[in-house]
C-alpha positions as CSV (number, residue, x, y, z in Angstrom):
1,M,45.3,43.7,-27.0
2,S,45.4,47.5,-27.2
3,G,43.3,49.1,-24.5
4,R,42.7,45.9,-22.8
5,Q,44.2,44.2,-19.8
6,A,44.9,40.5,-19.4
7,V,44.8,39.2,-15.9
8,L,46.4,35.7,-15.7
9,R,46.0,33.1,-12.9
10,I,48.3,30.3,-12.2
11,P,46.2,27.2,-12.5
12,D,45.3,25.3,-9.4
13,V,48.1,22.7,-8.6
14,K,47.2,19.7,-6.7
15,P,49.7,19.3,-3.8
16,E,51.9,16.2,-3.5
17,L,52.9,16.2,0.2
18,K,56.1,14.6,1.4
19,E,56.3,14.2,5.2
20,L,59.6,14.8,7.0
21,E,60.6,13.9,10.6
22,I,62.1,16.9,12.4
23,P,63.7,16.4,15.8
24,R,62.3,19.0,18.5
25,E,65.7,20.4,19.2
26,A,67.5,23.8,18.7
27,V,70.7,25.5,19.3
28,V,70.5,29.1,20.7
29,S,73.8,30.9,20.6
30,G,75.2,34.4,21.3
31,D,76.1,37.0,23.9
32,H,73.0,39.2,23.6
33,P,70.5,39.1,26.8
34,V,67.7,38.1,24.4
35,I,69.1,34.5,24.0
36,L,67.5,34.0,27.4
37,A,64.1,35.0,25.9
38,M,64.8,32.8,22.8
39,A,65.8,29.7,25.0
40,D,62.9,30.2,27.5
41,G,60.4,30.7,24.7
42,L,61.4,27.5,22.7
43,A,61.6,25.4,25.9
44,S,58.2,26.5,26.9
45,M,56.9,25.1,23.5
46,G,58.5,21.7,24.1
47,I,61.8,22.2,22.3
48,S,65.1,20.8,23.7
49,V,67.5,23.7,23.8
50,T,71.2,23.8,23.6
51,L,72.2,27.4,24.9
52,V,75.8,28.5,23.9
53,H,77.1,31.7,25.5
54,P,80.8,32.8,26.2
55,F,80.3,33.6,29.9
56,G,81.3,31.9,33.1
57,E,78.0,32.2,34.6
58,I,74.6,32.6,33.1
59,E,74.0,35.8,35.2
60,E,76.7,37.6,33.3
61,I,74.6,37.5,30.1
62,V,72.5,40.3,31.6
63,A,75.4,42.4,33.0
64,P,74.5,45.4,30.9
65,L,71.1,45.6,32.8
66,R,72.8,46.1,36.2
67,G,72.3,49.6,37.7
68,L,69.6,50.8,35.4
69,M,67.5,53.8,36.4
70,E,64.0,53.4,37.6
71,A,62.5,53.7,34.1
72,D,64.0,50.4,33.2
73,D,63.4,48.4,36.3
74,E,60.6,46.4,34.5
75,V,63.1,45.3,31.9
76,S,65.6,44.4,34.5
77,R,63.0,42.4,36.5
78,K,62.0,40.4,33.3
79,Y,65.6,39.4,32.7
80,A,66.3,38.5,36.3
81,F,63.2,36.2,36.1
82,L,64.5,34.7,32.8
83,T,67.9,34.0,34.2
84,E,66.3,32.0,37.0
85,K,64.0,30.1,34.7
86,V,66.6,29.1,32.2
87,S,69.1,28.1,35.0
88,N,66.5,25.7,36.4
89,N,64.9,24.4,33.1
90,K,66.0,20.8,32.5
91,S,64.9,21.2,28.9
92,I,67.9,23.6,28.4
93,K,71.3,22.5,28.2
94,V,73.6,25.4,29.1
95,M,77.1,25.5,27.5
96,G,79.0,28.4,29.3
97,L,82.5,29.7,28.2
98,S,81.5,28.4,24.6
99,T,81.5,29.9,21.3
100,L,79.6,28.7,18.1
101,V,82.4,28.7,15.5
102,A,80.9,27.1,12.4
103,V,77.7,25.8,11.0
104,E,77.1,23.5,8.1
105,G,74.0,21.7,6.7
106,W,70.5,22.5,6.1
107,W,67.2,23.0,8.0
108,G,66.4,19.8,9.9
109,N,70.0,18.7,9.9
110,F,72.5,21.5,10.9
111,T,75.9,20.6,12.4
112,A,77.2,23.2,14.9
113,E,80.8,23.2,15.9
114,I,81.1,24.6,19.4
115,L,84.4,25.6,21.0
116,Q,84.4,25.0,24.7
117,D,87.3,25.2,27.0
118,G,89.7,24.9,24.0
119,K,87.9,21.7,22.8
120,L,85.6,21.4,19.7
121,A,82.3,19.8,20.2
122,T,79.7,18.9,17.5
123,V,76.1,19.2,18.1
124,K,73.3,18.3,15.6
125,A,70.3,20.5,15.5
126,P,67.4,21.0,13.0
127,G,67.2,24.7,13.9
128,L,69.3,27.6,15.0
129,A,68.7,30.9,16.9
130,L,71.4,33.6,17.0
131,A,71.6,36.8,18.9
132,Y,74.8,38.8,19.4
133,R,75.7,42.2,20.7
134,G,76.9,44.8,18.3
135,N,80.1,47.0,18.9
136,P,79.4,50.6,19.8
137,K,81.6,53.1,18.2
138,V,81.4,56.9,18.5
139,P,81.3,58.4,14.9
140,E,84.6,59.8,13.8
141,A,83.3,63.3,13.4
142,F,82.8,63.3,17.2
143,S,85.5,61.1,18.5
144,T,87.1,63.6,20.9
145,D,87.5,63.9,24.6
146,D,84.6,66.5,24.6
147,V,82.0,63.9,23.6
148,K,80.7,60.8,25.6
149,G,78.8,58.2,23.5
150,F,76.1,55.9,24.3
151,S,77.3,52.4,25.1
152,E,76.2,48.9,26.0
153,F,73.1,47.3,24.8
154,L,70.8,49.8,26.6
155,G,72.5,53.0,25.6
156,Q,74.1,53.8,29.0
157,F,76.8,56.4,29.1
158,D,79.9,56.7,31.2
159,F,79.0,59.3,33.8
160,R,75.7,57.6,34.5
161,K,77.4,54.4,35.5
162,G,78.3,54.0,39.1
163,G,75.4,55.2,41.1
164,M,74.0,58.2,39.4
165,K,70.9,58.2,41.6
166,K,73.2,59.0,44.7
167,V,74.3,62.3,43.2
168,P,72.1,65.2,44.0
169,N,72.7,67.1,40.7
170,P,74.7,64.8,38.2
171,V,74.9,67.4,35.4
172,K,73.7,71.0,35.2
173,R,73.5,71.3,31.3
174,I,73.6,68.3,28.9
175,A,73.0,67.8,25.2
176,F,72.1,64.7,23.3
177,V,73.0,64.6,19.6
178,L,71.0,61.8,17.7
179,D,70.9,60.5,14.2
180,V,74.5,61.3,13.3
181,E,74.7,58.7,10.7
182,K,71.0,58.9,9.6
183,R,70.3,55.4,10.7
184,D,66.6,54.4,11.4
185,E,67.1,53.4,15.0
186,K,64.5,54.0,17.7
187,W,66.5,53.2,20.9
188,P,68.6,56.4,20.9
189,S,65.5,58.6,20.8
190,V,63.9,56.5,23.7
191,T,67.1,56.5,25.7
192,A,67.7,60.2,25.4
193,L,64.1,61.1,26.2
194,R,64.1,58.9,29.3
195,F,67.5,60.0,30.5
196,G,66.4,63.5,29.9
197,T,63.2,63.3,31.8
198,Y,65.2,61.6,34.7
199,L,67.7,64.4,34.9
200,K,65.0,67.1,34.8
201,E,64.1,65.8,38.3
202,F,67.4,67.2,39.5
203,G,67.0,70.5,37.9
204,S,69.4,69.9,34.9
205,Q,69.0,71.6,31.6
206,V,68.4,69.1,28.9
207,Y,68.7,69.6,25.1
208,I,68.0,66.9,22.4
209,L,69.2,67.4,18.9
210,C,67.9,65.1,16.3
211,R,67.0,64.9,12.4
212,D,63.9,62.8,13.2
213,F,62.7,62.0,16.7
214,K,61.4,58.5,16.8
215,V,58.5,57.7,19.2
216,S,57.0,54.5,17.7
217,V,57.6,52.5,20.9
218,D,55.1,51.5,23.6
219,D,54.1,54.6,25.8
220,M,56.7,56.8,24.1
221,E,54.2,59.5,22.9
222,R,53.2,59.9,26.5
223,E,56.7,60.1,27.7
224,Y,57.6,62.5,24.9
225,R,54.6,64.7,26.1
226,M,55.9,64.5,29.8
227,A,59.5,65.3,28.8
228,R,58.4,68.5,27.0
229,E,56.1,69.4,30.0
230,A,59.2,68.9,32.2
231,G,61.3,71.3,30.1
232,V,63.4,69.1,27.8
233,M,64.2,71.1,24.8
234,I,64.2,69.4,21.4
235,F,65.7,70.8,18.2
236,K,65.9,69.4,14.6
237,Y,69.1,69.8,12.6
238,E,70.2,69.0,9.1
239,D,74.0,69.7,9.0
240,L,76.1,68.1,11.9
241,P,76.6,70.5,14.9
242,T,80.0,71.9,15.9
243,I,81.3,70.9,19.3
244,Q,84.2,73.0,20.9
245,K,85.6,73.7,24.3
246,G,84.1,76.7,25.7
247,G,84.8,79.0,28.6
248,Q,83.1,77.1,31.4
249,G,82.4,73.8,29.5
250,I,81.6,72.7,26.0
251,R,80.0,74.9,23.3
252,L,77.6,73.3,20.7
253,T,76.7,75.3,17.6
254,F,74.1,74.2,15.0
255,R,71.4,75.5,12.8
256,D,67.8,74.8,14.0
257,A,66.0,73.1,11.0
258,S,62.5,72.7,12.6
259,A,59.3,73.2,10.6
260,V,58.9,76.8,11.9
261,S,62.3,77.9,10.8
262,R,63.1,75.8,7.8
263,E,63.2,78.6,5.3
264,K,65.4,80.6,7.5
265,P,67.3,78.2,10.0
266,L,68.1,79.7,13.3
267,E,71.7,79.7,14.5
268,V,71.7,78.2,18.0
269,T,74.7,78.1,20.4
270,L,74.4,76.1,23.5
271,E,77.1,77.2,26.1
272,D,78.7,75.8,29.2
273,L,77.5,72.3,28.7
274,D,78.8,69.7,31.1
275,A,78.5,66.8,28.6
276,V,77.5,66.1,25.0
277,V,76.2,62.7,24.5
278,V,76.4,61.3,20.9
279,Q,74.5,58.4,19.5
280,E,77.1,55.7,18.8
281,N,77.1,53.5,15.7
282,I,76.4,49.9,16.5
283,L,78.7,47.8,14.4
284,P,77.9,44.1,13.9
285,A,80.0,41.6,15.9
286,E,82.6,39.8,14.1
287,E,81.1,36.4,15.1
288,Q,77.7,37.2,13.6
289,V,79.2,38.3,10.3
290,E,81.2,35.0,10.0
291,L,78.2,32.9,10.9
292,L,75.8,34.8,8.5
293,A,78.4,34.4,5.7
294,Q,78.6,30.7,6.5
295,L,74.9,30.2,6.5
296,R,74.7,32.4,3.3
297,I,72.1,34.8,5.0
298,P,72.0,38.1,3.2
299,S,72.4,41.2,5.4
300,E,72.4,44.9,5.0
301,G,75.2,46.7,6.8
302,G,75.9,43.5,8.7
303,F,72.3,43.2,10.2
304,V,69.5,41.0,9.0
305,G,66.6,43.3,10.0
306,P,66.5,46.0,7.4
307,N,66.1,43.4,4.6
308,N,63.0,41.9,6.4
309,P,61.0,44.4,8.4
310,Q,57.8,42.6,8.1
311,F,58.8,39.3,9.7
312,T,60.8,40.1,12.8
313,G,63.5,37.6,13.6
314,R,63.0,35.7,10.4
315,T,66.0,35.1,8.0
316,A,65.9,33.8,4.3
317,K,67.0,30.5,5.4
318,K,64.6,27.9,6.7
319,G,65.2,27.0,10.3
320,V,67.5,29.9,11.3
321,V,66.2,32.9,13.2
322,V,67.9,35.8,14.8
323,G,67.5,38.4,17.5
324,G,69.5,41.0,19.4
325,D,71.9,43.1,17.3
326,T,72.1,40.3,14.8
327,W,68.6,41.3,13.8
328,Y,69.1,45.2,14.2
329,P,69.9,47.4,17.2
330,E,66.7,47.8,19.2
331,Y,65.6,49.1,22.5
332,P,65.3,46.1,25.0
333,T,61.4,46.0,25.0
334,D,61.5,45.9,21.2
335,A,64.5,43.3,21.2
336,M,62.5,41.0,23.5
337,T,59.6,41.2,21.2
338,T,61.7,40.3,18.2
339,A,63.3,37.4,20.1
340,L,59.9,35.9,21.1
341,S,58.7,36.3,17.5
342,A,61.8,34.6,16.4
343,S,61.1,31.7,18.8
344,Q,57.7,31.2,17.4
345,E,59.0,31.3,13.8
346,L,61.6,28.7,14.8
347,F,58.8,26.5,16.4
348,K,57.0,26.5,13.0
349,W,60.0,24.7,11.5
350,V,61.0,22.3,14.3
351,G,58.3,22.2,16.9
352,K,55.8,19.6,15.5
353,G,58.2,16.6,15.1
354,T,57.1,16.2,11.4
355,Y,56.7,18.6,8.5
356,K,54.9,18.3,5.3
357,I,56.4,19.7,2.1
358,D,54.6,20.1,-1.2
359,V,57.1,18.7,-3.7
360,E,55.0,20.0,-6.6
361,R,55.8,23.7,-5.7
362,V,59.6,23.5,-6.0
363,A,62.3,23.8,-8.6
364,E,64.1,20.9,-10.2
365,V,67.3,20.7,-12.3
366,D,67.8,18.7,-15.5
367,P,71.4,17.7,-15.0
368,S,72.1,16.9,-18.6
369,K,71.5,20.5,-19.4
370,C,73.5,22.0,-16.4
371,A,76.7,23.8,-17.2
372,T,77.8,24.2,-13.6
373,C,78.1,27.8,-13.9
374,L,77.0,28.3,-10.3
375,T,74.6,31.1,-11.1
376,C,71.7,29.3,-9.3
377,Y,73.9,28.6,-6.3
378,R,74.9,32.2,-6.0
379,I,71.5,33.8,-6.4
380,C,69.2,31.4,-4.4
381,P,68.1,33.3,-1.4
382,H,67.3,30.2,0.6
383,D,70.6,28.3,0.1
384,S,68.7,25.6,-1.4
385,I,71.1,24.5,-4.2
386,R,74.2,22.6,-4.3
387,V,76.6,21.2,-7.1
388,E,76.7,17.4,-6.6
389,R,77.6,14.2,-8.4
390,Y,75.2,12.6,-10.8
391,G,75.4,9.4,-12.8
392,E,74.2,8.2,-16.2
393,R,70.4,8.6,-16.9
394,N,70.4,11.7,-14.6
395,V,70.4,9.5,-11.5
396,Y,71.7,11.2,-8.3
397,I,74.6,9.3,-6.8
398,T,74.5,9.1,-3.1
399,A,77.4,10.0,-0.9
400,G,80.2,7.4,-1.1
401,A,79.2,5.9,-4.3
402,K,82.0,5.6,-6.9
403,E,80.6,3.3,-9.6
404,G,79.8,4.4,-13.1
405,P,80.3,7.5,-15.1
406,T,79.7,10.8,-13.2
407,W,79.5,14.6,-13.6
408,E,78.8,17.4,-11.5
409,A,75.5,19.4,-11.8
410,A,73.3,21.5,-9.7
411,R,70.8,19.9,-7.4
412,V,67.8,21.5,-5.5
413,K,67.3,20.5,-1.9
414,V,63.4,20.0,-2.0
415,E,63.1,20.4,1.7
416,T,64.3,24.0,1.7
417,C,63.2,25.2,-1.7
418,N,60.5,27.8,-1.5
419,G,59.6,27.7,-5.3
420,C,60.2,31.3,-5.8
421,G,61.5,30.6,-9.4
422,L,64.5,33.0,-9.2
423,C,66.9,30.1,-10.1
424,A,64.7,29.1,-13.1
425,S,64.4,32.6,-14.5
426,E,68.2,33.2,-14.2
427,C,69.6,29.9,-15.4
428,P,71.5,30.6,-18.7
429,A,71.3,27.1,-19.7
430,K,67.6,26.7,-19.1
431,A,68.3,23.6,-17.0
432,I,65.9,24.6,-14.1
433,Q,62.2,24.7,-14.1
434,L,59.4,24.9,-11.6
435,V,57.7,21.4,-11.3
436,Y,54.3,23.1,-11.0
437,Y,54.7,25.5,-13.9
438,P,57.3,24.4,-16.5
439,D,58.2,26.7,-19.4
440,M,56.0,25.0,-22.0
441,E,53.0,25.3,-19.7
442,V,53.6,29.0,-19.3
443,Y,53.9,29.5,-23.1
444,D,50.6,27.5,-23.8
445,F,48.8,29.3,-21.0
446,L,49.8,32.6,-22.2
447,E,48.9,31.8,-25.9
448,G,45.6,30.5,-24.9
449,N,44.7,33.6,-22.8
450,L,46.2,36.3,-24.8
451,R,44.3,35.7,-28.1
């Protein structure tokens, strides 16, 4: 084969379809405002929705949107409209003062335990949509009284709350420090730019410090240009700036690492600042961490998004989608887009009433070879494998059966298997094969094509 390249193709496999009945129902749970978009999106596609949230009134879900500045009025109006639609939609059962505490089962047959008024209720649902708010925390390097952090889900900060529009000149000099933890989030850049442009209308001097300014949001390039034309000054830094008390306010010192001065960074000191606003870390909510662990959905840093950037809202588990800060911290327009995408993804699994599965494109276990080492159970990205009871002649024993000799072995849930082959490749006992391409066929195919 020297100097040659063999290109192999998997032979065509004739599908063997199995049709499942899937109830057109879903549970939407969380405390992030996008649960309204998810519930409304699913209901508009004919899905019966149970909306689980911890607030007394449904209007409280959108509390962070109240008092926004003019730049965010459109978002505020959208959520006000959604609140009314969800409240009046008979296809949506709203469970207030409720928390989703546990989930068991598979796509098509999830069991959700909901705590409401101190009592546990059980809801059966073929699909789940989760969206929780993260917990904002100022990085330890800047956790002093001199610093105010972004907060809430829109990146508001303390002095802006409580009628900033009524103040003729809210601040004279302000600096925003972004990218403190080098996280790839767009919302701080968007928020700082809009706040900065707004403050320029009052004659404020505005500085934005960042490692990498992110403008890949609708209309952001235009707003970036408008902010620069208005006089907002943007610097790039590599090492964290130093923040100290100054004579008339706060002193901020850093080395400007922009392209024009990268070889010889310019030492910059900003004096007499009224406020320094630092990008907070958004930490995952405790509830979402627990539920993702129960569902065996992998996450990166507590969020699902970075593992799955090409499919917004999708998880590795069939029938489960996410939005809000459960997906990844986003600006509200992006968060709503993710939520609607997640709703469409969930509709694919539960929206048609039936679903066809190709049982030829899945993995299967030979129980007589299984060593119950749990390797397949641990590595399956789709949570499609369980260790269950079998009887003689490799016959699976249904729940409740006690007759005959039994032993434990892995079993693939055909309905949730994606046929990726990871379990087959990692099984140390060689007890798992892909139905459509078992090992002997692979060997024969390779031998026949590599001669």
